[in-house]
Each structure stands twice: as structure tokens, then as C-alpha cells.
C-alpha positions in Angstrom: -11.2 -5.7 14.8 -11.0 -3.4 17.8 -10.8 0.3 17.3 -7.5 0.8 15.4 -4.6 2.9 16.7 -3.7 5.7 14.2 -0.2 7.3 14.2 -0.3 10.9 13.0 3.2 12.0 11.7 3.0 15.8 11.1 5.3 18.6 12.1 2.8 21.4 11.5 1.1 21.8 14.9 -2.3 23.2 13.6 -2.6 20.4 11.0 -1.6 17.8 13.6 -4.1 19.1 16.1 -6.8 19.1 13.4 -6.2 15.5 12.6 -5.9 14.5 16.2 -9.2 16.2 17.1 -10.9 14.6 14.1 -9.8 11.2 15.2 -10.7 11.8 18.8 -14.2 13.1 17.8 -14.8 9.8 15.8 -13.6 7.7 18.7 -10.3 6.5 17.2 -7.2 5.9 19.3 -4.2 7.9 18.1 -0.6 8.7 18.7 1.3 11.8 17.3 4.8 12.3 16.1 6.3 15.7 15.0 9.3 14.2 13.2 10.5 11.1 11.4 12.7 9.8 14.1 9.9 9.7 16.6 7.6 8.2 14.0 9.9 5.3 13.5 10.3 4.9 17.2 6.5 4.9 17.9 5.9 2.5 15.1 8.4 0.1 16.5 7.2 0.4 20.1 3.4 0.8 19.7 2.7 -1.1 16.4 -0.1 1.2 15.1 -2.7 -0.1 12.7 -2.5 2.8 10.3 0.0 5.7 9.8 -0.9 9.2 8.4 2.5 10.5 7.2 3.5 14.0 6.1 6.5 14.0 3.7 8.0 17.4 4.7 9.4 16.5 8.1 12.1 18.6 9.8 14.6 15.8 10.5 14.3 13.5 7.5 12.2 13.1 4.3 9.0 11.2 4.7 10.0 8.8 1.9 13.0 7.8 4.1 10.5 7.2 7.0 8.5 4.9 4.7 11.6 3.0 3.6 12.7 2.5 7.2 9.3 1.3 8.4 8.9 -1.0 5.3 12.2 -2.8 6.2 10.3 -4.6 9.0 6.5 -3.6 8.9 3.6 -3.8 6.5 1.5 -1.3 8.4 -0.7 0.7 6.0 0.9 4.1 5.4 -1.3 6.9 4.0 0.8 9.9 2.9 -0.7 13.3 3.4 1.5 15.9 1.7 1.4 19.3 0.0 3.6 17.8 -2.8 1.2 17.3 -5.6 3.5 16.4 -8.5 3.2 12.9 -10.0 6.9 12.2 -9.4 6.5 12.8 -5.7 3.5 10.5 -5.5 5.3 7.8 -7.5 8.4 8.0 -5.3 6.3 7.7 -2.1 4.1 4.8 -3.5 7.2 3.0 -4.9 8.9 3.3 -1.5 5.9 1.4 0.0 3.1 3.9 0.8 -0.4 2.5 0.4 -2.3 5.7 -0.4 -1.6 9.4 -1.1 -3.7 12.4 -0.1 -2.8 15.9 -1.2 -3.0 18.9 1.0 -5.3 20.8 1.5 -7.6 18.0 2.3 -11.1 17.8 3.8 -11.8 16.0 7.1 -14.5 13.9 5.2 -11.9 12.7 2.7 -9.4 11.9 5.5 -12.0 9.8 7.3 -13.1 8.1 4.1 -9.5 7.0 3.3 -9.1 5.7 6.8 -12.4 3.8 6.7 -11.4 2.2 3.4 -8.0 1.2 4.8 -9.6 -0.3 7.9 -12.1 -2.3 5.8 -9.3 -3.7 3.8 -7.4 -4.7 6.9 -10.5 -6.5 8.2 -11.0 -8.3 4.9 -7.3 -9.4 4.9 -7.7 -10.7 8.4 -10.9 -12.6 7.5 -9.2 -14.1 4.4 -6.0 -15.1 6.2 -7.2 -18.6 6.8 -7.6 -19.0 3.0 -4.0 -18.1 2.3 -2.4 -21.3 3.6 -0.9 -22.6 0.4 2.0 -22.2 -2.0 1.3 -21.1 -5.6 3.7 -22.2 -8.3 3.5 -20.9 -11.9 6.6 -21.8 -13.9 9.6 -20.2 -12.2 7.3 -18.0 -10.0 6.5 -19.2 -6.5 4.3 -17.4 -4.0 4.3 -18.5 -0.3 1.0 -17.0 0.9 1.5 -17.9 4.6 5.0 -16.4 4.7 4.0 -13.4 2.7 6.8 -13.6 0.1 7.4 -14.5 -3.5 10.3 -16.1 -5.4 11.5 -16.0 -9.0 14.0 -18.6 -10.2 14.6 -19.5 -6.5 15.4 -15.9 -5.5 13.2 -13.9 -3.2 11.5 -10.9 -4.9 11.8 -7.6 -3.0 8.2 -6.5 -3.2 6.3 -3.6 -1.5 3.2 -4.6 0.4 0.9 -3.4 -2.4 3.0 -5.1 -5.1 2.7 -8.4 -3.2 -1.1 -8.0 -2.8 -1.4 -7.3 -6.5 0.6 -10.4 -7.3 -1.5 -12.5 -5.0 -4.7 -11.2 -6.5 -3.6 -12.0 -10.0 -2.3 -15.4 -9.0 -5.6 -16.4 -7.4 -7.2 -15.6 -10.7 -4.7 -17.0 -13.1 -6.1 -17.0 -16.6 -8.8 -14.4 -15.9 -8.8 -10.8 -17.0 -9.2 -8.6 -14.0 -10.6 -5.1 -14.7 -9.0 -2.0 -13.3 -12.1 -1.5 -11.2 -12.0 -5.0 -9.8 -8.3 -4.7 -8.9 -8.5 -1.3 -7.3 -11.6 -2.2 -5.3 -9.8 -5.3 -4.0 -6.5 -3.5 -3.2 -7.7 -0.1 -2.0 -11.4 -0.8 -1.3 -12.5 1.7 -3.8 -12.0 2.7 -7.5 -11.3 6.4 -7.9 -9.5 7.9 -10.9 -6.3 8.4 -8.9 -6.4 4.8 -7.7 -6.3 3.6 -11.3 -3.4 5.9 -12.0 -1.6 4.5 -8.9 -2.4 0.9 -10.1 -0.5 1.6 -13.4 2.5 2.8 -11.4 2.5 -0.3 -9.1 2.0 -2.7 -12.1 4.9 -1.1 -13.9 7.2 -1.5 -10.9 5.9 -5.1 -10.3 6.6 -6.1 -13.8 10.1 -4.7 -13.7 10.8 -7.1 -10.9 9.0 -10.0 -12.5 9.3 -9.9 -16.3 12.5 -10.5 -18.4 11.7 -7.4 -20.4 9.0 -4.8 -21.1 8.1 -6.3 -24.5 8.1 -9.9 -23.5 5.6 -10.5 -20.7 5.9 -14.0 -19.2 3.5 -13.6 -16.3 1.4 -10.5 -16.5 -0.5 -9.5 -19.6 -2.0 -6.1 -20.2 -5.4 -5.7 -21.7 -5.4 -2.1 -22.8 -8.2 -0.1 -21.4 -9.5 -3.1 -19.5 -7.1 -4.6 -17.0 -4.5 -7.3 -16.4 -4.3 -11.1 -16.5 -1.9 -13.6 -14.9 -0.7 -16.0 -17.6 -0.2 -19.6 -17.0 3.5 -20.3 -17.6 4.3 -23.3 -19.7 
């Protein structure tokens, strides 16, 4: 793919300038927004490839920005925030963020997260010709070309990562996929915080998919190893 366009959403001018200078130095195209309203507007008008998003914006909470953008776009959103509590991370990820980087951060880590996201985008584009079918497993139906899934005939409201997790498990029905395999396919890496994020996403996905926490119909947990998509009878 061509050099991606990165949208930097940050109200702190020194941090915004640091990120912009870093992107410029490494020959990335970029846009900047100092608040949530402008971030939503620029996302709509310029269709960036990746968004770096601060949560503590002056006009609205960053989580609300994620929810608004997720109502019509699957653009990768990397949260960069001083909020380090697990609850804040879970809220942002559950709203539809793809990654979470805690301030203060190093320029090297910022660029590493960006490279991983871009690699994943390239892999998804390369694999798009493969996803031209419809998967059916009992009452679960996944329409790969349309990017949506249905349970008992009703569409599931899934975040982008939840949908990617579901597709990965579906393509490997009956196989146990390890935490490392899943995180490398979803995030392009397998760090400790990625495995923690995986548990969060799997929990929210199962709430939408399973009849109850103690009666898995589709996704089976293999403690300490990973997950498996069951073949429904």
C-alpha cells in the first residue's frame, strides 16, 4: 500500500508536535486535530488509514470519539493516553479501539505500534480475495465479503477486533488456536498486554455469542493455551 495517512488527535500542543515531527521524519503523511469534533470531521472528510487518539480531549471524551467513528468506519484506532487503569483500557477497547499505548511513551514504541498496524492492514488487503464466502455453523452465520455476522438471523453488533477474532476462529473451526497465534494474527505481535487485551475481547465477544458464561456453544477456552471454535451440531 502507499504511504498511509495518519490522523493525530491530541490537544497537548508539545505532544502533538512531537508526534507530527516523528511522523514527518519517517516520511509518513499526517493530519492533526486538537479536539474530538475536528477528529470526527477529518476522519469523515480525509479517510485516514490510522488514527492516534488521546482520550483526554477538551470538548468530548476520546471514548465518545471512538464510538462515533465506529458507527461508520473500521479505521484502526490506536489510543495514546495517560490513563493507565485497566478499566480505562477496557472501556476504550470495548468501544472499538484497536490498541492502547500509555503515556509517557517512547518514539520507538509509537513507530513500532504504527508499523504493526500497517502490516496488519496490508495482510488484510492481501487476504481480501480469500474472504469471498459465507460461513455457517449452526445458528451462526458469517458473511466475509459484507463484514458482518448473524446469530439466529439477527446481526451481531461486533467491534472490528471482535469480528476479526470471530473470523480467525471460524476459519480454523475445530482447531485450538494459541494465545500467541491469535495475537500475532490480530495485532501482528504477541506482547503480554496483547494477551491481556485478547482476554477482554474474547469475554465481550462471548457475551454477544453464547447463551451463558457456563454453556459455551461456539467458543471453547483451553485454559493457559488458547481458544477453539466448536462445530455446532
